[in-house]
C-alpha positions in Angstrom: -19.6 -4.3 -20.1 -17.7 -4.2 -16.7 -14.9 -2.0 -15.6 -11.2 -3.0 -15.7 -9.3 -2.4 -12.5 -6.4 -3.3 -10.4 -7.7 -4.1 -7.0 -5.9 -5.5 -3.8 -8.8 -7.2 -2.3 -11.4 -9.7 -3.5 -14.6 -11.5 -2.8 -15.4 -14.4 -4.9 -18.6 -16.5 -4.8 -19.5 -19.3 -7.1 -20.7 -17.0 -9.8 -19.3 -13.5 -9.8 -15.8 -12.2 -9.2 -16.4 -9.0 -7.5 -13.0 -7.7 -7.7 -9.6 -9.3 -8.7 -6.0 -8.4 -9.1 -5.1 -7.4 -12.7 -7.1 -6.4 -15.5 -10.2 -8.5 -14.8 -13.8 -7.4 -15.7 -15.7 -6.9 -12.6 -19.4 -8.2 -12.7 -19.1 -10.7 -15.4 -20.6 -13.9 -14.5 -18.1 -16.8 -14.5 -19.4 -20.4 -14.8 -16.0 -22.1 -15.0 -15.2 -23.2 -11.5 -11.6 -23.8 -12.5 -11.2 -20.3 -13.7 -12.6 -19.1 -10.3 -10.3 -21.4 -8.3 -7.4 -20.2 -10.4 -8.3 -16.5 -9.8 -8.4 -17.0 -6.1 -5.1 -19.0 -6.0 -3.5 -16.1 -7.9 -4.9 -13.4 -5.6 -3.7 -15.5 -2.5 -0.3 -15.9 -3.9 -0.1 -12.1 -4.6 -1.2 -11.2 -1.1 1.3 -13.8 0.3 4.0 -12.0 -1.6 3.0 -8.5 -0.5 3.0 -9.7 3.1 6.5 -11.3 2.7 7.7 -7.8 1.6 6.1 -6.4 4.8 7.7 -8.9 7.0 11.2 -8.0 5.7 10.5 -4.3 5.9 9.5 -4.8 9.5 12.6 -6.6 10.5 14.8 -4.1 8.7 13.2 -1.0 10.1 13.1 -2.5 13.7 16.8 -1.6 14.2 16.6 1.8 12.5 16.3 4.9 14.8 13.5 7.1 14.3 11.8 5.1 11.5 8.7 2.9 12.4 7.4 0.5 9.7 3.5 0.6 9.8 2.2 -2.9 10.5 -1.4 -4.3 10.7 -2.9 -4.2 14.2 -4.0 -7.1 16.3 -7.1 -9.0 14.9 -6.6 -7.5 11.2 -5.1 -9.0 8.2 -3.5 -6.4 5.8 -2.8 -7.2 2.3 -0.1 -4.6 2.4 -0.9 -3.1 -0.9 0.8 -0.1 0.4 3.7 -0.1 2.8 4.6 2.9 4.9 7.1 4.2 7.3 6.4 6.7 10.0 9.2 9.3 10.5 9.6 11.7 13.5 8.7 15.0 11.7 8.4 16.8 8.3 12.2 17.4 8.1 12.9 13.6 8.6 10.2 12.9 6.0 11.7 15.2 3.4 15.3 13.9 4.0 14.0 10.3 3.7 12.2 11.1 0.5 15.3 12.9 -0.9 17.8 10.1 0.0 15.5 7.1 -1.2 14.6 8.8 -4.5 18.1 9.9 -5.3 19.2 6.3 -4.8 16.5 4.7 -7.1 14.0 3.8 -4.4 10.7 5.3 -5.5 9.1 6.6 -2.4 6.3 9.3 -2.0 4.5 11.1 0.7 1.3 9.4 1.7 -0.9 12.2 0.4 -1.4 15.9 -0.1 -4.1 17.3 2.1 -7.0 18.9 0.3 -6.9 21.9 2.6 -3.5 22.7 1.3 -4.6 23.0 -2.3 -5.5 26.5 -3.5 -9.0 25.9 -4.3 -9.6 24.6 -0.6 -7.4 26.6 1.4 -10.2 28.8 2.8 -12.6 25.9 3.5 -13.6 25.1 7.0 -11.9 22.4 9.0 -11.3 21.6 12.6 -7.5 22.3 12.4 -6.7 18.7 11.2 -4.0 18.2 13.9 -3.7 14.5 13.5 -4.2 14.5 9.7 -1.5 17.0 9.3 0.9 15.0 11.5 0.2 11.9 9.5 0.7 13.7 6.2 3.9 15.1 7.4 5.5 12.0 8.9 4.5 9.1 6.7 6.0 7.9 3.4 4.9 5.1 1.2 7.6 2.8 0.3 7.6 0.1 -2.5 5.7 -3.1 -2.1 6.4 -5.0 -5.2 10.0 -6.4 -4.5 11.4 -8.1 -1.6 14.9 -6.8 -0.5 16.1 -10.4 -0.2 15.3 -10.9 -3.8 17.5 -8.1 -4.8 20.4 -9.3 -2.7 20.4 -12.7 -4.5 21.0 -11.1 -8.0 
């Protein structure tokens, strides 16, 4: 039996869905070409929806001082499973997290660095200058709802 996962990317051939959005069993051999076509179409719609959210965020944050929306770089194609904003410093990050979460927008820091956890605090590292900056300035923001959808309710 395969594993059930929620995955944001996919690769399909004629016989095996390697990964899909939703609770799809990985590794099961599918012989129904209509099912494969349906899975691929749904994944493409899902990614299209995520990218629409990102376009709206990019337009919104373009005019917000000291907040940069993280976009995919040239010659890449992001599925925008996670959306993120980059703030000027740790204080701005904490303020953004407080304000958004207090107002019902579920945001979170990008991650907690392993070297900040008690069991790893004495482990060797190179200072992690860039990693610390990233962890202290980036916030993940919701990617499932388009702001324009909310304004139409």
